[in-house]
VMD Tcl script that draws the C-alpha trace (Angstrom):
set ca {
  {17.21 -11.50 -11.24}
  {20.52 -12.77 -9.94}
  {23.41 -10.37 -9.37}
  {26.78 -11.99 -9.99}
  {29.27 -11.86 -7.14}
  {32.53 -9.98 -7.63}
  {35.88 -11.53 -6.67}
  {37.16 -10.33 -3.28}
  {39.84 -8.11 -4.79}
  {37.52 -6.40 -7.28}
  {35.37 -3.41 -6.35}
  {32.36 -2.25 -8.28}
  {32.84 1.22 -9.76}
  {29.52 2.28 -8.23}
  {30.71 1.51 -4.72}
  {34.34 2.52 -5.12}
  {35.45 5.46 -3.00}
  {36.47 8.60 -4.84}
  {40.23 9.03 -5.21}
  {41.67 11.37 -2.62}
  {44.92 13.31 -2.54}
  {44.48 14.26 1.09}
  {41.93 14.12 3.90}
  {39.43 16.16 1.88}
  {40.23 14.80 -1.57}
  {41.75 16.57 -4.54}
  {40.99 20.25 -4.93}
  {43.08 20.83 -8.06}
  {41.07 22.96 -10.47}
  {38.14 23.08 -8.06}
  {36.26 26.29 -7.29}
  {34.69 24.77 -4.18}
  {35.49 26.60 -0.95}
  {38.15 25.02 1.23}
  {36.66 23.07 4.12}
  {37.71 23.86 7.65}
  {38.83 21.21 10.08}
  {36.99 23.11 12.83}
  {33.91 21.07 13.88}
  {31.97 24.19 14.95}
  {28.88 25.12 12.93}
  {27.34 28.59 12.87}
  {23.56 28.65 12.52}
  {21.73 31.51 10.88}
  {19.28 33.53 12.99}
  {16.35 31.96 11.07}
  {17.69 28.47 11.78}
  {18.05 29.26 15.48}
  {14.48 30.58 15.55}
  {13.11 27.44 13.86}
  {15.08 25.22 16.21}
  {13.65 27.09 19.20}
  {10.10 26.64 17.88}
  {10.46 22.87 17.39}
  {9.00 20.82 20.23}
  {10.16 17.20 19.94}
  {7.48 16.07 22.40}
  {4.84 16.91 19.78}
  {6.32 14.71 17.04}
  {4.35 11.58 17.92}
  {1.19 11.22 19.97}
  {2.28 8.18 21.99}
  {-1.15 7.81 23.60}
  {-2.71 7.47 20.14}
  {0.00 5.00 19.09}
  {-0.81 2.90 22.15}
  {-4.54 2.99 21.31}
  {-3.83 1.78 17.78}
  {-1.51 -0.98 19.03}
  {-4.14 -2.16 21.48}
  {-6.85 -2.16 18.80}
  {-4.54 -4.17 16.51}
  {-3.81 -6.68 19.26}
  {-7.52 -7.05 20.05}
  {-8.52 -7.20 16.39}
  {-10.85 -4.24 16.78}
  {-9.07 -1.71 14.58}
  {-11.48 -0.40 11.94}
  {-9.84 0.86 8.76}
  {-12.01 3.28 6.80}
  {-10.63 3.68 3.27}
  {-12.89 6.64 2.52}
  {-11.42 8.56 5.48}
  {-7.88 7.77 4.31}
  {-8.72 8.85 0.76}
  {-10.29 12.09 1.98}
  {-7.16 12.87 4.02}
  {-4.93 12.24 1.00}
  {-7.09 14.47 -1.18}
  {-7.06 17.23 1.44}
  {-3.26 17.04 1.72}
  {-2.90 17.23 -2.06}
  {-5.22 20.24 -2.23}
  {-3.22 22.01 0.49}
  {-0.02 21.39 -1.44}
  {-1.53 22.66 -4.70}
  {-3.24 25.70 -3.17}
  {-1.24 26.87 -0.14}
}
mol new
graphics top color blue
foreach p $ca { graphics top sphere $p radius 0.5 }
foreach p [lrange $ca 0 end-1] q [lrange $ca 1 end] { graphics top cylinder $p $q radius 0.2 }
display resetview
């Protein structure tokens, strides 16, 4: 399917920016709260607790990644579809029955 090109001075309505009366756009008739220009963000106590519990060093097991890369390079990586399927089924069951 070929997508026709638009002339340089024509903008697609899907990609056109929303009209703005000021730096935050028009707020006439809007019930949205006024945005502050202050860049500070206040986190809730629950958010601060979750942030404190997150350990970014545990996101990826780099030793395991290196093992997999080496096995790929050597052509020795064994892919077991039944193990993958069982893991998918287990994940689905955990989501359905927490």
